[in-house]
C-alpha positions as CSV (number, residue, x, y, z in Angstrom):
1,X,121.1,57.9,106.8
2,X,122.5,54.7,104.8
3,X,122.0,52.4,107.5
4,X,118.3,53.4,107.6
5,X,117.8,53.2,104.3
6,X,119.5,49.7,103.8
7,X,117.2,48.4,106.7
8,X,114.4,48.4,104.4
9,X,115.5,46.1,101.9
10,X,117.4,43.8,104.5
11,X,115.0,43.6,107.2
12,X,112.0,43.8,105.0
13,X,113.1,40.7,103.3
14,X,110.5,37.8,103.3
15,X,113.1,35.9,105.0
16,X,113.3,38.5,107.9
17,X,110.4,40.9,108.7
18,X,108.5,40.6,105.5
19,X,108.0,44.2,104.9
20,X,110.0,47.2,105.1
21,X,110.1,48.3,108.7
22,X,109.6,52.1,107.6
23,X,107.8,51.8,104.6
24,X,109.5,54.2,102.1
25,X,110.4,57.1,104.7
26,X,114.1,56.4,104.9
27,X,114.5,55.9,101.0
28,X,116.2,59.3,100.8
29,X,118.9,57.9,103.2
30,X,120.7,56.5,100.2
31,X,121.9,60.1,99.5
32,X,124.2,59.8,102.5
33,X,126.5,58.4,99.8
34,X,126.0,61.9,97.7
35,X,126.8,63.7,100.5
36,X,129.7,61.6,101.5
37,X,131.3,62.4,97.8
38,X,130.6,66.1,98.0
39,X,132.3,66.0,101.6
40,X,135.3,63.9,100.4
41,X,136.1,66.4,97.5
42,X,135.6,69.5,100.0
43,X,138.1,68.1,102.5
44,X,140.6,66.9,100.0
45,X,140.7,70.4,98.0
46,X,140.7,72.3,101.5
47,X,143.5,70.1,102.9
48,X,145.6,69.5,99.6
49,X,144.9,72.3,97.3
50,X,148.3,73.7,98.1
51,X,150.0,70.6,97.2
52,X,149.0,70.6,93.3
53,X,152.2,71.1,91.2
54,X,154.2,69.6,94.1
55,X,155.5,66.2,93.0
56,X,157.6,65.6,96.2
57,X,154.1,65.9,98.1
58,X,152.6,62.7,96.1
59,X,154.2,60.1,98.6
60,X,152.6,61.8,101.7
61,X,149.3,62.1,99.9
62,X,149.2,58.6,98.6
63,X,150.0,57.1,102.2
64,X,147.3,59.3,104.0
65,X,144.8,57.9,101.2
66,X,145.9,54.5,101.3
67,X,145.9,54.2,105.2
68,X,142.5,56.0,105.2
69,X,140.7,53.3,103.2
70,X,142.5,49.8,103.4
71,X,143.2,49.2,106.9
72,X,139.6,49.5,108.1
73,X,138.5,47.7,105.2
74,X,140.9,45.1,105.6
75,X,139.8,44.6,109.2
76,X,136.2,44.2,108.3
77,X,137.0,41.9,105.8
78,X,139.2,39.6,108.4
79,X,136.1,39.6,110.5
80,X,133.3,38.9,107.9
81,X,135.0,36.5,105.3
82,X,135.7,33.6,107.6
83,X,132.0,33.4,108.5
84,X,130.8,34.1,104.9
85,X,133.0,31.2,103.4
86,X,130.7,28.8,105.2
87,X,127.2,30.9,104.9
88,X,127.8,32.5,101.5
89,X,125.5,34.9,102.7
90,X,127.4,38.1,101.1
91,X,129.6,36.6,98.3
92,X,129.5,33.2,96.1
93,X,133.0,33.6,94.0
94,X,135.7,32.5,96.7
95,X,136.6,29.8,94.2
96,X,137.4,32.6,91.9
97,X,140.7,33.9,92.7
98,X,140.8,36.7,90.5
99,X,137.3,37.7,92.0
100,X,138.8,37.7,95.5
101,X,141.8,39.5,94.8
102,X,139.7,42.3,92.9
103,X,137.4,42.3,96.4
104,X,140.4,42.9,98.6
105,X,141.9,45.6,96.6
106,X,138.7,47.3,95.5
107,X,139.0,46.9,91.9
108,X,136.3,47.3,89.6
109,X,133.8,43.9,89.2
110,X,130.2,43.4,89.2
111,X,130.0,41.2,92.5
112,X,132.3,42.1,95.7
113,X,132.5,40.4,99.2
114,X,130.9,43.8,100.9
115,X,128.5,45.2,98.2
116,X,128.4,48.7,99.6
117,X,132.3,49.2,98.8
118,X,131.3,49.9,95.2
119,X,131.5,53.9,96.5
120,X,135.1,53.2,97.8
121,X,136.2,52.4,93.7
122,X,134.8,55.9,93.0
123,X,136.6,57.1,95.8
124,X,139.7,55.6,95.1
125,X,139.1,57.1,91.3
126,X,139.0,60.5,92.8
127,X,142.2,60.4,94.9
128,X,144.3,59.0,92.0
129,X,143.0,61.9,89.8
130,X,143.5,64.4,92.6
131,X,147.1,62.7,93.3
132,X,148.0,63.2,89.2
133,X,147.4,66.9,89.5
134,X,149.7,66.9,93.0
135,X,152.0,65.0,90.7
136,X,151.7,67.8,87.7
137,X,149.5,70.4,87.4
138,X,149.3,70.3,83.6
139,X,149.2,66.3,83.4
140,X,146.9,66.3,86.4
141,X,144.3,68.7,85.2
142,X,144.3,67.5,81.6
143,X,143.5,64.1,82.5
144,X,140.7,65.6,84.6
145,X,139.2,67.6,82.1
146,X,139.4,64.5,79.4
147,X,137.3,62.5,82.5
148,X,134.7,65.4,82.9
149,X,134.1,65.2,79.1
150,X,134.0,61.4,79.2
151,X,131.3,61.7,82.3
152,X,129.2,64.3,80.3
153,X,129.6,62.3,77.1
154,X,128.3,59.0,78.7
155,X,125.4,60.8,80.5
156,X,124.4,63.1,77.3
157,X,124.4,60.2,74.8
158,X,123.3,57.7,77.4
159,X,125.6,54.9,76.1
160,X,124.5,51.6,77.2
161,X,127.8,49.8,77.1
162,X,128.3,48.1,80.4
163,X,131.7,47.3,81.5
164,X,132.7,47.6,85.5
165,X,135.9,49.7,84.6
166,X,134.0,52.0,82.3
167,X,131.0,52.3,84.8
168,X,133.4,53.4,87.8
169,X,135.0,56.0,85.4
170,X,131.7,57.7,83.8
171,X,129.5,57.1,87.1
172,X,127.4,60.3,87.1
173,X,127.8,60.8,90.9
174,X,131.4,61.3,90.1
175,X,130.3,64.9,89.5
176,X,129.6,65.2,93.3
177,X,133.3,65.0,93.9
178,X,133.9,68.2,91.7
179,X,131.0,69.8,93.6
180,X,133.0,69.2,96.8
181,X,136.0,70.2,95.2
182,X,134.8,73.3,93.8
183,X,133.1,74.2,97.3
184,X,136.7,73.3,99.2
185,X,138.4,75.5,96.9
186,X,136.5,78.6,97.2
187,X,135.5,78.2,101.0
188,X,138.9,79.8,102.1
189,X,139.2,82.2,99.2
190,X,135.8,84.0,99.5
191,X,134.2,85.4,102.6
192,X,131.0,83.7,103.4
193,X,129.0,86.7,104.4
194,X,125.5,84.9,105.0
195,X,126.3,81.1,106.0
196,X,122.7,80.7,107.3
197,X,121.5,81.6,103.9
198,X,123.6,79.4,102.0
199,X,123.0,76.7,104.5
200,X,119.3,77.2,103.9
201,X,119.7,76.9,100.0
202,X,121.1,73.8,100.3
203,X,118.9,72.3,102.8
204,X,115.9,73.6,100.5
205,X,117.4,71.6,97.7
206,X,118.3,68.7,99.6
207,X,114.7,68.5,101.2
208,X,113.1,68.6,97.5
209,X,115.4,65.7,96.2
210,X,114.3,63.7,99.5
211,X,110.7,64.1,99.1
212,X,111.4,62.9,95.3
213,X,113.5,60.1,96.5
214,X,110.7,58.6,99.1
215,X,108.2,59.0,96.4
216,X,110.5,56.7,94.6
217,X,111.0,59.1,91.5
218,X,114.6,58.9,91.5
219,X,115.2,55.1,92.1
220,X,116.2,53.9,88.4
221,X,116.8,57.2,86.8
222,X,118.1,57.3,83.1
223,X,121.8,58.3,82.6
224,X,120.7,61.8,81.8
225,X,118.3,62.0,84.8
226,X,120.8,60.6,87.0
227,X,123.4,63.3,85.8
228,X,120.7,65.9,86.9
229,X,120.3,64.1,90.2
230,X,124.0,64.3,91.0
231,X,124.4,68.0,89.9
232,X,121.4,68.9,92.4
233,X,123.1,66.6,95.0
234,X,126.4,68.5,94.5
235,X,124.8,71.8,94.6
236,X,122.9,71.1,97.6
237,X,125.3,69.1,99.6
238,X,128.1,71.7,98.8
239,X,126.0,74.5,100.0
240,X,124.9,72.6,103.2
241,X,128.8,71.8,103.9
242,X,129.9,75.2,103.1
243,X,127.5,77.0,105.2
244,X,127.9,74.7,108.3
245,X,131.6,75.1,107.8
246,X,131.4,78.8,107.5
247,X,129.3,79.0,111.0
248,X,132.0,76.9,112.5
249,X,134.9,78.9,111.4
250,X,132.9,82.1,112.7
251,X,132.6,80.1,116.1
252,X,128.8,80.3,115.8
253,X,128.3,76.6,115.6
254,X,130.1,73.8,118.0
255,X,129.8,70.4,117.0
256,X,128.7,68.2,120.1
257,X,131.3,65.7,120.9
258,X,128.9,62.6,120.5
259,X,128.5,63.6,117.0
260,X,132.3,64.1,116.0
261,X,132.5,60.3,117.8
262,X,129.9,59.0,115.7
263,X,131.6,60.9,112.6
264,X,134.8,59.3,113.4
265,X,133.2,55.7,113.5
266,X,131.0,56.2,110.3
267,X,133.5,54.7,107.6
268,X,133.5,51.6,109.9
269,X,129.5,51.7,110.5
270,X,129.4,51.9,106.7
271,X,131.1,48.8,105.9
272,X,129.9,46.6,108.7
273,X,126.0,47.7,108.8
274,X,124.8,45.3,105.9
275,X,126.2,42.2,107.7
276,X,125.2,43.5,111.2
277,X,121.7,43.9,109.7
278,X,121.5,40.2,108.3
279,X,122.7,38.9,111.6
280,X,120.0,40.9,113.6
281,X,117.6,40.1,111.4
282,X,118.0,36.6,111.3
283,X,117.5,36.5,115.0
284,X,113.9,37.2,114.2
285,X,113.6,34.3,112.5
286,X,114.9,31.9,115.5
287,X,113.3,34.2,118.3
288,X,110.1,35.5,116.7
289,X,110.6,39.0,118.1
290,X,107.8,40.5,116.0
291,X,105.4,38.8,118.6
292,X,106.5,41.2,121.1
293,X,107.3,44.7,119.2
294,X,106.2,46.1,116.0
295,X,108.6,46.0,113.1
296,X,109.7,49.7,113.1
297,X,110.2,49.6,116.9
298,X,112.6,46.4,116.5
299,X,114.2,47.8,113.3
300,X,115.1,51.0,115.4
301,X,116.6,48.9,118.1
302,X,118.3,47.0,115.5
303,X,119.8,50.1,114.0
304,X,120.9,51.6,117.5
305,X,122.6,48.3,118.1
306,X,124.5,48.4,114.8
307,X,125.7,51.9,115.3
308,X,126.5,51.3,119.2
309,X,128.9,48.1,117.9
310,X,130.4,50.1,115.2
311,X,131.3,53.1,117.7
312,X,132.8,50.4,120.1
313,X,134.9,48.6,117.4
314,X,136.3,52.1,116.2
315,X,137.4,53.1,119.8
316,X,138.6,49.6,120.7
317,X,140.2,48.2,117.5
318,X,140.2,50.7,114.7
319,X,141.3,54.0,116.1
320,X,144.4,52.3,117.9
321,X,145.2,50.3,114.5
322,X,145.1,53.9,112.4
323,X,147.2,55.4,115.1
324,X,149.9,52.7,114.8
325,X,149.8,52.6,111.2
326,X,150.1,56.5,110.7
327,X,152.7,56.7,113.7
328,X,154.7,54.1,111.6
329,X,154.1,56.0,108.2
330,X,155.5,59.4,109.9
331,X,158.3,57.6,111.1
332,X,159.2,56.2,107.4
333,X,158.5,60.1,106.0
334,X,160.2,61.9,108.8
335,X,162.4,59.8,110.8
336,X,164.1,62.6,112.5
337,X,161.0,64.4,113.7
338,X,158.5,63.6,116.2
339,X,155.6,60.8,115.2
340,X,153.1,62.0,117.3
341,X,150.6,64.2,115.1
342,X,148.7,67.3,116.7
343,X,145.7,66.0,118.6
344,X,143.4,68.1,116.3
345,X,144.3,68.8,112.5
346,X,142.6,69.2,109.4
347,X,144.1,66.1,108.3
348,X,142.2,64.2,111.2
349,X,139.2,65.0,109.4
350,X,140.2,62.9,106.1
């Protein structure tokens, strides 16, 4: 969804196709990030709620979260940066040591090497806050309550103070993590009698929001409207995820293996897709491919090539790399136990 959405800006640029290949149709695709935030909150609550208040679980939690975010990100940096240093296609501040360090460690700043990593800063903030609750229920929940108050206050009063750290802390989409946490907490505790109804409710809400996105009504919202947008996306995505999860738990839904594979490669795809589209888009300038195919068809081919490339990188590089890192982590945490994790586990999902 995000890939299709970004194809409009990247391939539609004057230097490439000159017009968005799908018009505004895939504008709704940017809500894939909203869905990702809700899903993150859902999975973390589902997997780690039992760890809240157990300080001895912080180390394991932190290592799991770090290995989920950084190794793949650094792998992509190693592939992109050597080329970008010479082309300056993505980032212009390589001479600023502090900016480079902030990019490497995903610290808040205005300009980053990989633009889409803005969402990872919010993800890391959420991981840290949930980690505080694992360390101490009282301290963690108190800080989270203050954080929620800051989120509401910034949005309600539409404070215009701009600071990268403050923006990450009070970004309205952070509410979507909380929506996911609520769904993840409720899912194993409340029996879902009508999962299709829950799923349908979420689909209706998301469908309405998607129409509004394609009509460009939610493109540059005020802080208050942004908060409302985030709450609606949180509710809609939470219902969809809960409904689908209940159907799967009831064995009424079987996820096709190709989708499981695509899900495994989705983080890598998210990180590389803009760079891939830039490279593929530039091929049109040199080969004049629009003479042979309409823009929408050429864009579709480029999107499929990008997905296929990400899946191959996932299978050949990312998956073995993460397996090696996690096996090494398991050896450190449990040196006397087997380092081989089960083939299928809840932790695999996150």
